[in-house]
Structure formats: structure tokens, C-alpha cells
C-alpha positions as CSV (number, residue, x, y, z in Angstrom):
1,M,-7.8,0.4,-3.2
2,H,-10.7,-2.0,-3.3
3,Y,-11.1,-4.8,-5.9
4,S,-13.9,-3.0,-7.5
5,D,-11.7,0.1,-7.9
6,V,-9.0,-2.1,-9.6
7,I,-11.6,-3.4,-12.1
8,K,-12.8,0.2,-12.8
9,T,-9.3,1.6,-13.2
10,I,-8.2,-1.2,-15.6
11,K,-11.4,-1.0,-17.7
12,E,-11.2,2.8,-17.9
13,R,-7.5,2.6,-19.0
14,R,-8.5,0.0,-21.7
15,E,-11.2,2.3,-23.0
16,V,-9.0,5.4,-23.0
17,L,-6.5,3.5,-25.1
18,Q,-9.3,2.4,-27.3
19,V,-8.4,-1.3,-26.9
20,T,-11.1,-3.8,-27.2
21,Q,-11.5,-6.7,-24.8
22,E,-10.6,-9.0,-27.7
23,N,-7.4,-7.1,-28.5
24,L,-6.4,-6.9,-24.8
25,A,-6.9,-10.6,-24.4
26,E,-4.7,-11.3,-27.5
27,L,-2.0,-8.9,-26.5
28,S,-1.8,-9.9,-22.9
29,G,-2.2,-13.6,-23.3
30,V,-5.2,-13.6,-21.0
31,G,-8.3,-15.5,-22.2
32,L,-11.1,-13.4,-23.4
33,R,-13.6,-15.2,-21.2
34,T,-11.3,-14.5,-18.2
35,L,-11.0,-10.8,-19.1
36,K,-14.8,-10.4,-19.6
37,Q,-15.5,-12.1,-16.2
38,F,-12.9,-9.8,-14.6
39,E,-14.4,-6.6,-16.0
40,S,-17.9,-7.7,-15.1
41,G,-16.8,-8.3,-11.5
42,K,-17.6,-12.0,-11.6
43,G,-14.1,-13.3,-12.1
44,N,-11.3,-13.8,-9.6
45,P,-8.1,-13.5,-11.5
46,T,-4.7,-14.4,-10.1
47,F,-2.1,-11.7,-9.4
48,L,-0.2,-13.0,-12.5
49,T,-3.2,-12.4,-14.7
50,L,-3.7,-8.9,-13.3
51,Q,0.0,-8.2,-13.9
52,K,-0.3,-9.3,-17.6
53,I,-3.3,-7.0,-18.1
54,A,-1.6,-4.1,-16.4
55,D,1.6,-4.6,-18.3
56,T,-0.2,-4.6,-21.6
57,L,-2.0,-1.4,-20.7
58,G,1.2,0.3,-19.5
59,M,0.1,0.2,-15.9
60,E,1.9,-0.8,-12.7
61,I,0.5,-2.7,-9.7
62,N,1.7,-1.7,-6.3
63,L,0.8,-3.7,-3.2
64,K,0.7,-2.2,0.2
65,L,0.8,-4.7,3.1
66,K,0.2,-3.7,6.7
67,N,0.4,-5.5,9.9
68,T,-3.0,-5.5,11.6
69,S,-1.9,-7.7,14.6
70,G,-0.6,-4.7,16.5
71,N,3.0,-6.1,16.6
């Protein structure tokens, strides 16, 4: 999943749950400015910030790592 897909998925989930950006910021402990920048694709949130947002929306983040060195 690409970063833009992560943004889209989180924003869609927020909208389905009818949670405003202001409410999500308050509930998750993430700054409103940070949240707005993230949803506009201009921010670069840390994994911890993404985890807080996802947890608040009842979502789970799964990472898949792969070895590209051929070993």
C-alpha cells in the first residue's frame, strides 16, 4: 500500500464514522494541524502518530517488510 492509499483509507474511515478532524484530533491526542497536513498529503507523520489515529478509528496498521537485496 502506498502512502497516498494510507491517507485515503484513514480519511474515508473518519468520514464513514462521521468524525470531524477536530474530534479525531482531540480523541487521538494528535494535533489538529498535524492531522490536516496528513490528510492533505503535505505532512509526514511518525508511525506513532499514524498508530494513534488508526487506534482511535478502530483500525489496525500492518507492516510488511521484504528483503530486496536477494539474500
